[in-house]
C-alpha positions as CSV (number, residue, x, y, z in Angstrom):
1,X,0.0,0.0,0.0
2,X,1.3,3.5,-0.9
3,X,1.9,6.0,1.9
4,X,-0.6,8.7,2.4
5,X,-0.2,11.9,0.3
6,X,0.4,14.0,3.4
7,X,-0.3,13.6,7.1
8,X,-1.7,16.7,8.8
9,X,0.8,19.6,8.3
10,X,1.5,22.9,10.0
11,X,1.5,25.9,7.6
12,X,4.5,28.3,8.0
13,X,4.6,31.2,5.5
14,X,2.1,29.2,3.3
15,X,4.5,26.1,3.3
16,X,3.0,22.9,4.7
17,X,5.5,21.4,7.2
18,X,4.9,17.9,8.5
19,X,5.0,17.6,12.2
20,X,6.5,14.2,12.4
21,X,9.5,12.9,14.4
22,X,12.5,11.5,12.5
23,X,11.6,7.8,13.2
24,X,8.1,8.4,11.6
25,X,9.6,10.1,8.6
26,X,12.1,7.3,8.2
27,X,9.2,4.7,8.2
28,X,7.3,6.8,5.7
29,X,10.3,7.0,3.4
30,X,11.0,3.2,3.6
31,X,7.3,2.5,2.9
32,X,7.4,4.7,-0.1
33,X,10.7,3.2,-1.4
34,X,9.1,-0.4,-1.1
35,X,5.5,0.1,-2.1
36,X,4.7,3.4,-3.8
37,X,3.3,3.0,-7.4
38,X,4.4,6.7,-8.1
39,X,7.5,8.6,-7.1
40,X,7.0,10.3,-3.7
41,X,9.0,13.5,-3.0
42,X,10.4,14.4,0.3
43,X,11.5,18.0,0.6
44,X,13.7,19.0,3.5
45,X,12.9,22.7,4.1
46,X,14.8,25.3,6.1
47,X,14.3,29.1,6.6
48,X,16.1,29.8,3.3
49,X,13.5,27.7,1.5
50,X,10.5,29.5,3.0
51,X,12.1,32.9,2.3
52,X,12.9,32.1,-1.3
53,X,9.3,30.7,-1.9
54,X,7.9,34.2,-1.3
55,X,9.5,35.4,-4.6
56,X,9.8,32.1,-6.5
57,X,6.4,30.6,-7.7
58,X,8.1,27.5,-9.1
59,X,9.7,26.7,-5.7
60,X,6.4,27.5,-4.0
61,X,4.6,25.1,-6.3
62,X,7.2,22.4,-5.7
63,X,6.7,22.6,-2.0
64,X,2.9,22.4,-2.3
65,X,3.3,19.3,-4.5
66,X,5.9,17.5,-2.3
67,X,4.4,14.5,-0.5
68,X,6.3,15.3,2.7
69,X,8.0,18.5,3.9
70,X,10.3,18.1,6.9
71,X,11.9,20.8,9.1
72,X,15.6,20.7,8.3
73,X,16.3,23.7,10.5
74,X,15.5,24.5,14.1
75,X,14.1,27.9,12.9
76,X,11.1,26.0,11.4
77,X,10.5,24.1,14.7
78,X,10.5,27.3,16.6
79,X,8.4,29.2,14.0
80,X,5.9,26.3,14.0
81,X,5.4,26.6,17.8
82,X,5.2,30.4,17.7
83,X,2.4,30.1,15.2
84,X,0.3,27.7,17.3
85,X,1.4,24.3,16.0
86,X,3.8,21.7,17.5
87,X,6.7,20.3,15.5
88,X,8.2,17.6,17.7
89,X,11.8,17.9,16.4
90,X,14.1,18.9,13.6
91,X,14.5,16.2,11.0
92,X,17.9,16.8,9.3
93,X,18.5,15.7,5.7
94,X,21.9,14.5,6.6
95,X,20.8,12.2,9.4
96,X,17.8,10.9,7.5
97,X,20.1,10.1,4.4
98,X,22.4,8.1,6.6
99,X,19.6,6.2,8.1
100,X,18.1,5.5,4.7
101,X,21.4,4.2,3.3
102,X,21.8,1.9,6.3
103,X,18.3,0.4,5.8
104,X,18.8,0.2,2.0
105,X,21.9,-1.9,2.6
106,X,20.1,-4.3,4.9
107,X,16.8,-4.4,3.0
108,X,18.1,-4.7,-0.6
109,X,16.9,-1.3,-1.8
110,X,18.7,0.2,-4.8
111,X,19.9,3.8,-4.7
112,X,20.9,6.4,-7.2
113,X,23.2,9.2,-6.1
114,X,23.0,12.4,-8.0
115,X,24.9,15.7,-7.3
116,X,27.9,17.4,-5.9
117,X,31.2,18.0,-7.7
118,X,32.8,15.2,-9.7
119,X,35.5,14.5,-7.2
120,X,33.0,14.7,-4.3
121,X,30.5,12.2,-5.7
122,X,33.4,9.8,-6.3
123,X,34.5,10.1,-2.7
124,X,30.9,9.7,-1.5
125,X,30.3,6.6,-3.5
126,X,33.6,5.1,-1.9
127,X,32.4,6.2,1.5
128,X,29.0,4.4,1.0
129,X,30.7,1.2,-0.1
130,X,32.8,1.1,3.0
131,X,30.2,2.4,5.6
132,X,27.2,0.4,4.3
133,X,28.3,-3.1,3.2
134,X,25.9,-4.6,0.8
135,X,24.5,-1.3,-0.4
136,X,23.5,-1.6,-4.0
137,X,24.3,1.7,-5.8
138,X,22.3,1.5,-9.0
139,X,24.1,4.6,-10.5
140,X,25.6,7.9,-9.8
141,X,26.7,11.1,-11.4
142,X,27.8,14.6,-10.4
143,X,25.5,17.6,-10.3
144,X,27.1,19.5,-13.2
145,X,25.0,19.2,-16.2
146,X,23.3,21.6,-18.6
147,X,19.7,21.7,-20.0
148,X,20.8,19.7,-23.0
149,X,21.9,16.8,-20.8
150,X,18.7,16.5,-18.7
151,X,16.7,14.2,-20.9
152,X,19.7,11.7,-21.0
153,X,20.2,12.0,-17.2
154,X,16.5,11.2,-16.6
155,X,16.7,8.2,-18.8
156,X,19.9,7.1,-17.0
157,X,18.1,7.2,-13.6
158,X,15.1,5.4,-15.0
159,X,17.2,2.7,-16.5
160,X,19.0,2.1,-13.3
161,X,15.8,0.7,-11.7
162,X,16.7,2.5,-8.4
163,X,14.2,2.5,-5.6
164,X,15.5,5.8,-4.1
165,X,17.1,8.9,-5.7
166,X,19.1,11.2,-3.5
167,X,19.8,14.6,-5.1
168,X,22.7,16.7,-3.7
169,X,22.2,20.0,-5.6
170,X,21.4,23.5,-4.4
171,X,18.0,24.9,-3.9
172,X,15.8,26.0,-5.5
173,X,17.1,24.1,-8.5
174,X,16.9,20.7,-7.0
175,X,13.4,21.0,-5.7
176,X,12.0,22.3,-8.9
177,X,14.0,19.8,-11.0
178,X,12.7,16.9,-8.9
179,X,9.1,17.9,-9.2
180,X,9.4,18.5,-13.0
181,X,10.9,15.1,-13.7
182,X,9.3,13.0,-10.9
183,X,7.1,10.8,-13.1
184,X,9.9,10.1,-15.7
185,X,12.6,9.2,-13.2
186,X,11.2,5.7,-12.5
187,X,12.0,5.7,-8.8
188,X,9.7,5.4,-5.8
189,X,11.3,7.9,-3.4
190,X,13.0,11.2,-4.3
191,X,14.8,13.2,-1.7
192,X,16.9,16.4,-2.0
193,X,19.8,16.3,0.4
194,X,21.7,19.6,-0.3
195,X,25.3,19.3,0.7
196,X,25.0,16.0,2.6
197,X,27.3,14.1,0.3
198,X,30.2,16.5,1.1
199,X,29.4,16.2,4.9
200,X,29.0,12.4,5.1
201,X,32.1,11.8,3.0
202,X,34.2,14.1,5.3
203,X,34.9,16.8,2.7
204,X,33.1,19.4,4.8
205,X,33.0,19.3,8.6
206,X,29.6,19.3,10.3
207,X,28.9,21.7,13.2
208,X,29.4,20.4,16.7
209,X,26.3,18.8,18.2
210,X,25.7,21.7,20.7
211,X,25.4,24.1,17.8
212,X,23.0,21.8,16.0
213,X,20.9,21.5,19.1
214,X,21.0,25.3,19.6
215,X,19.9,26.0,16.0
216,X,23.3,27.5,15.2
217,X,24.4,25.2,12.4
218,X,23.8,28.1,9.9
219,X,26.5,30.1,11.9
220,X,29.0,27.2,11.5
221,X,28.3,27.1,7.7
222,X,28.6,30.8,7.5
223,X,32.0,30.7,9.2
224,X,33.2,28.1,6.7
225,X,31.9,29.8,3.6
226,X,31.4,33.5,4.4
227,X,31.6,34.9,0.9
228,X,29.1,32.5,-0.6
229,X,26.6,32.3,2.3
230,X,26.6,35.7,4.0
231,X,23.6,37.0,2.1
232,X,21.6,33.9,2.4
233,X,22.0,33.6,6.2
234,X,22.3,37.2,7.4
235,X,19.8,38.8,5.2
236,X,17.6,35.7,4.6
237,X,17.3,34.8,8.4
238,X,16.4,38.4,9.1
239,X,13.7,38.3,6.5
240,X,12.4,35.0,7.8
241,X,12.1,36.4,11.4
242,X,10.3,39.4,10.0
243,X,7.8,37.3,7.9
244,X,7.1,35.0,10.8
245,X,6.5,37.9,13.1
246,X,4.1,39.4,10.6
247,X,2.3,36.0,10.3
248,X,2.0,35.7,14.1
249,X,0.5,39.2,14.4
250,X,-1.9,38.5,11.5
251,X,-3.2,35.3,13.1
252,X,-3.7,37.0,16.5
253,X,-5.5,40.1,15.1
254,X,-9.2,40.1,15.9
255,X,-11.4,39.5,12.9
256,X,-12.6,42.7,11.3
257,X,-16.2,43.2,12.0
258,X,-18.4,43.5,8.9
């Protein structure tokens, strides 16, 4: 039986965020990978996603069409609670990817790895072969391709007969791309994982656990790549707080009497 299209979700800035703990999300993913007759998309959202959705109709549409949207940042957990919902915990794409690879190795599920730089994807494939004995990698390729190569790439993924596709490319490109091609990719579960390949293979260090728990992983990444990320985090996070505050005030305002 296919998993439900979406459990009850909490809307944050018009994005549906599913209030599920990580173990429930993991079960949902495995059920989709084993049984779904159509590709299911899991979108891992953070504050940057929700800010970008305000100005990007294609990204907004991709989030609405996703079968599950998980809170990849503590900011979404806090925002959900401020807006009257309860999101039990952050569900990180990195941790979920590692758990899914482990289950895939034990359960005979085939995976396709797409994204990252050419050297990075090679290193990640080697890491998976060592860390997850028995994992069947149906195919892989880096994330550097142009529009003229997309059709061939989609055919490559479909021909691999993979059960799960993990896409390590930047947003919003990966989210829009996955939704555009979901029915042609021939997989049961599609999950965008951002920079997870680089982190799990050891190319990029992950923030200490205390920073993750405090919701400061963004500050760690900003310190590692200040030139590339300063605008996204400093300006984007400020806008996110402003938008959430406006939404909180709007919801608390008394209804205008006719």
